[in-house]
C-alpha positions in Angstrom: -132.6 21.0 -6.1 -131.2 24.6 -5.5 -127.7 25.1 -4.2 -128.7 26.3 -0.8 -130.8 23.2 -0.1 -128.1 21.0 -1.5 -125.6 22.5 0.9 -127.9 22.1 3.9 -128.4 18.4 3.1 -124.6 17.9 2.7 -123.8 19.7 5.9 -126.4 17.8 7.9 -125.2 14.5 6.4 -121.5 15.3 7.3 -122.4 15.8 11.0 -124.8 12.9 11.0 -122.1 10.6 9.6 -119.9 11.3 12.5 -122.6 10.8 15.1 -123.8 7.6 13.5 -120.2 6.3 13.2 -119.6 6.9 16.9 -122.7 4.8 17.7 -121.6 2.0 15.4 -119.5 -1.0 16.0 -118.3 -2.6 12.8 -117.7 -6.4 12.8 -114.1 -7.3 12.1 -114.3 -8.5 8.5 -111.1 -7.1 7.0 -109.5 -10.6 6.5 -106.2 -9.9 8.3 -106.9 -12.8 10.8 -106.1 -15.1 7.8 -102.6 -13.6 7.3 -99.9 -15.4 9.4 -96.6 -13.9 10.3 -93.8 -16.3 11.5 -91.5 -15.7 14.4 -87.8 -15.1 13.6 -86.1 -16.7 16.5 -82.7 -15.3 15.4 -83.6 -11.8 14.4 -79.9 -10.5 14.5 -80.9 -6.9 14.9 -80.8 -4.4 17.7 -84.3 -3.3 18.7 -83.0 0.3 19.3 -81.8 0.5 15.6 -85.3 -0.3 14.2 -86.5 2.5 11.9 -90.1 2.9 10.8 -89.4 5.9 8.4 -90.4 5.5 4.8 -90.9 7.7 1.7 -94.3 8.7 0.3 -94.9 11.2 -2.4 -91.2 12.1 -2.3 -91.3 13.1 1.3 -89.9 11.2 4.3 -92.6 10.2 6.9 -92.1 8.7 10.3 -94.2 5.5 9.7 -96.2 3.9 6.9 -99.5 5.3 8.2 -101.8 8.1 6.9 -104.8 9.6 8.5 -107.3 8.9 5.9 -110.3 10.9 4.6 -112.6 11.7 7.5 -114.7 14.9 7.3 -114.9 18.7 6.9 -117.4 21.3 5.9 -119.2 22.3 9.1 -118.6 24.0 12.4 -118.6 20.6 14.1 -116.0 19.1 11.7 -113.7 22.2 11.7 -112.4 21.3 15.1 -112.0 17.6 14.2 -109.9 18.5 11.2 -107.9 21.0 13.2 -107.0 18.3 15.7 -106.3 15.7 13.1 -104.0 18.1 11.4 -102.1 18.7 14.7 -101.8 14.9 15.0 -100.5 14.4 11.5 -97.9 17.1 12.0 -96.8 15.8 15.4 -96.5 12.3 14.1 -95.1 13.4 10.7 -97.5 11.3 8.7 -99.8 12.2 5.7 -103.4 13.3 6.1 -106.3 13.2 3.6 -109.3 15.5 4.2 -112.9 14.4 3.8 -114.9 15.2 0.6 -114.5 18.9 -0.3 -117.6 19.0 -2.6 -119.4 20.9 0.2 -116.7 23.6 0.3 -116.7 23.9 -3.5 -120.4 24.6 -3.5 -120.4 26.9 -0.4 -117.1 28.9 0.0 -118.0 29.8 3.5 -117.2 26.3 4.6 -113.7 26.2 3.2 -112.0 27.1 6.5 -112.8 23.7 7.8 -110.5 22.3 5.2 -108.0 25.1 4.9 -107.2 24.8 8.6 -105.4 21.5 7.8 -102.8 23.2 5.7 -102.5 26.2 8.0 -101.5 23.9 10.8 -99.4 21.5 8.9 -97.6 23.7 6.4 -94.9 21.3 5.3 -96.6 18.0 5.7 -98.3 15.8 3.1 -101.9 16.9 2.7 -104.2 15.1 0.3 -107.4 16.6 -1.2 -110.6 14.6 -1.8 -113.5 14.7 -4.1 -115.7 12.2 -5.9 -114.3 10.4 -8.9 -117.4 11.8 -10.7 -116.2 15.4 -10.1 -115.4 17.8 -12.9 -111.8 18.8 -13.7 -112.6 22.3 -12.5 -113.8 21.0 -9.1 -110.7 18.7 -8.7 -108.4 21.7 -9.3 -110.3 23.8 -6.8 -110.1 21.1 -4.2 -106.3 20.9 -4.7 -105.8 24.7 -4.6 -108.0 25.0 -1.5 -105.5 23.2 0.7 -102.3 23.4 -1.5 -102.5 19.6 -1.7 -99.7 17.2 -2.5 -102.1 14.8 -4.1 -105.8 14.3 -4.8 -108.0 11.4 -3.7 -110.9 10.5 -6.0 -113.3 8.5 -4.0 -115.5 5.7 -5.3 -118.6 5.1 -3.3 -121.3 3.6 -5.6 -122.6 1.4 -2.8 -122.9 4.3 -0.4 -124.6 6.5 -2.9 -127.2 3.9 -3.8 -128.2 3.6 -0.2 -128.6 7.4 0.1 -132.0 8.8 -0.6 -130.3 11.9 -2.2 -127.3 9.9 -3.6 -125.9 9.8 -7.1 -127.3 7.1 -9.4 -125.3 7.9 -12.6 -121.8 6.6 -12.8 -121.5 6.3 -16.6 -118.2 7.5 -18.1 -116.6 7.4 -14.7 -113.4 5.7 -16.0 -113.1 8.3 -18.8 -113.5 11.1 -16.2 -110.7 9.6 -14.1 -108.5 9.2 -17.2 -109.0 12.9 -18.0 -108.2 14.0 -14.5 -105.0 11.9 -14.5 -104.0 13.5 -17.8 -104.7 17.1 -16.8 -103.8 17.3 -13.1 -100.0 17.5 -12.5 -100.2 15.8 -9.1 -100.4 12.2 -8.0 -104.0 10.9 -8.3 -105.2 8.3 -5.7 -108.4 6.4 -6.4 -110.0 5.3 -3.1 -112.9 3.1 -2.3 -114.9 4.0 0.9 -115.6 0.6 2.4 -116.3 -2.0 -0.3 -112.8 -2.7 -1.6 -111.2 -2.7 -5.0 -110.9 -5.9 -7.1 -108.1 -7.0 -9.4 -110.3 -6.2 -12.4 -111.1 -2.7 -11.2 -107.5 -2.0 -10.3 -106.4 -3.1 -13.7 -108.9 -0.8 -15.4 -107.7 2.1 -13.3 -104.0 1.3 -13.9 -104.7 1.2 -17.7 -106.0 4.8 -17.6 -102.9 6.0 -15.7 -103.6 5.5 -12.0 -100.5 4.7 -10.1 -102.0 5.0 -6.6 -105.0 2.9 -5.3 -106.4 3.0 -1.8 -108.3 -0.2 -1.1 -110.9 1.1 1.3 -111.9 -2.5 1.9 -114.7 -4.1 3.9 -114.1 -4.3 7.6 -113.9 -0.6 8.4 -116.6 2.1 8.7 -119.7 0.6 7.1 -121.2 3.5 5.1 -123.9 1.2 3.7 -125.1 0.6 7.3 -124.8 4.3 8.1 -126.7 5.5 5.1 -129.4 2.8 5.6 -129.9 4.3 9.1 -130.5 7.7 7.5 -132.8 6.5 4.8 -136.4 6.4 6.1 -137.9 5.5 2.7 -136.0 2.4 1.6 -134.3 -0.5 3.4 -130.8 -1.5 2.2 -129.9 -3.8 5.1 -129.5 -6.6 2.5 -126.2 -4.9 1.5 -124.8 -4.7 5.0 -122.1 -7.3 4.3 -121.4 -6.3 0.8 -117.7 -5.7 -0.2 -114.3 -7.2 -0.6 -112.4 -7.7 2.7 -109.4 -5.3 3.0 -106.7 -8.1 3.0 -108.2 -9.7 -0.1 -108.4 -6.3 -1.9 -104.8 -5.7 -1.1 -103.7 -9.1 -2.5 -105.8 -8.5 -5.7 -104.5 -5.0 -6.3 -100.9 -6.1 -5.9 -101.4 -8.6 -8.8 -101.9 -5.8 -11.3 -98.4 -4.2 -11.6 -95.2 -3.5 -9.7 -95.6 0.2 -10.3 -99.0 0.4 -8.7 -98.7 1.8 -5.2 -101.4 0.4 -2.9 -102.5 2.2 0.2 -104.2 -0.4 2.4 -107.2 0.9 4.3 -110.4 -0.6 5.7 -110.7 -1.4 9.4 -107.0 -1.3 10.2 -106.9 -0.7 13.9 -103.8 -2.5 15.2 -100.1 -2.4 14.7 -100.2 -6.1 13.8 -102.5 -5.3 10.8 -100.2 -2.5 9.7 -97.2 -4.8 9.8 -99.1 -7.5 7.9 -100.2 -5.0 5.2 -96.6 -3.9 4.6 -95.4 -7.5 4.3 -98.2 -8.1 1.8 -96.9 -5.2 -0.4 -98.8 -2.1 0.8 -96.9 1.1 0.3 -98.8 2.7 3.2 -101.8 2.0 5.4 -104.7 4.3 6.0 -106.5 4.7 9.3 -109.5 6.9 10.1 -112.2 5.3 12.3 -109.9 4.2 15.1 -108.2 7.6 15.5 -111.5 9.5 15.1 -113.1 7.5 17.9 -110.0 8.0 20.2 -110.1 11.7 19.5 -113.8 12.3 20.1 -114.0 10.0 23.1 -110.8 10.7 24.9 -109.3 13.8 23.4 -106.2 14.9 21.5 -103.6 13.7 24.0 -105.0 10.2 24.1 -105.1 10.1 20.3 -101.5 11.1 20.1 -100.5 8.6 22.7 -102.4 5.9 20.7 -100.4 6.8 17.6 -97.1 6.6 19.6 -98.2 3.2 20.9 -98.9 2.0 17.3 -95.4 3.0 16.4 -93.8 1.2 19.3 -95.8 -2.0 18.7 -94.8 -1.9 15.0 -91.2 -1.9 16.1 -91.8 -4.9 18.4 -93.3 -6.9 15.5 -90.5 -5.8 13.3 -88.0 -7.0 15.9 -89.6 -10.4 16.1 -89.6 -10.6 12.3 -85.9 -9.6 12.0 -86.8 -6.5 9.9 -84.9 -3.4 11.0 -86.6 -1.0 8.5 -89.7 -0.8 6.3 -87.9 -1.9 3.2 -86.9 -5.2 4.9 -90.3 -5.6 6.4 -91.8 -5.4 2.9 -89.7 -8.4 1.9 -90.7 -10.5 4.9 -92.6 -13.7 4.1 -96.1 -14.3 5.2 -98.6 -17.2 5.0 -102.3 -17.1 4.0 -104.9 -19.5 5.6 -108.6 -20.1 5.9 -111.2 -18.3 3.8 -108.8 -15.7 2.5 -106.6 -18.4 1.0 -109.6 -20.1 -0.6 -110.8 -16.9 -2.2 -107.3 -16.0 -3.4 -106.6 -19.5 -4.8 -109.9 -19.4 -6.7 -108.7 -16.3 -8.6 -105.0 -16.5 -9.0 -103.6 -20.0 -8.2 
């Protein structure tokens, strides 16, 4: 396939992903309903002193949330990234851009990514390419937006459902290892909707990965989206494939204390953010919920939604007796139901 046709396919796919996402309604399968927080009837803290600040990539952010990889590369997505960058700046939280492969192949599309850094000059911005990418492409993605870190996304299930998708993932681990060794920035390995198991997290940690983004089942279902695009094959049998986000977080946290886990995959509520932090997540990633708010109701509504999340987090922290994120991370939680059964089978 020549480069021009490849770009056209990627550009059409980017816009189509957004439109199909807006039509979709993903079932709540992230597993957080099986995590139980217990009321602290004697919290002994002042609600007004509760602080949601935390440190990520050596910078202080206002709450343990990042706007996760969403889009970029077309006229339509330029404005989405512009507004998401404004939101990240206003809320002082990190933002990861969508896959930059399209902008590496066609330089004319780079502005839809560069706009993020232009708007948020001092904030945490994270680059994004496939874990199959060459070192040269990784470095170009980082330089394009003066990134603070690089996300390498894993999306084998999505690719197999794509008519034009990648089929060769041989030597992927060696490629990740080489990138970690050569790139002098934090490298985050991220799934895009099917979760990361203990075994996979351990392999990644063994080649030098210190940051993993769960991207678990329960969020945007790219298998379903790609199956909607694929007129030649039916992959509906994979619709429920993946590791629920809460289980993926529990599994990744078993690997090592120095593994920083970003919990993402269908997180839409302050209660789920709080649960993820108590379970050991360094940060939570959101994308679908904020994108839907932005496109359906506009920037002001999306900003108000983020402020609401922060306030509701503080309410949960008050009821748990945790006046800051460090204390929240040490709060006890219980596991019940199917999540407990799956966890016990593997670790207890």
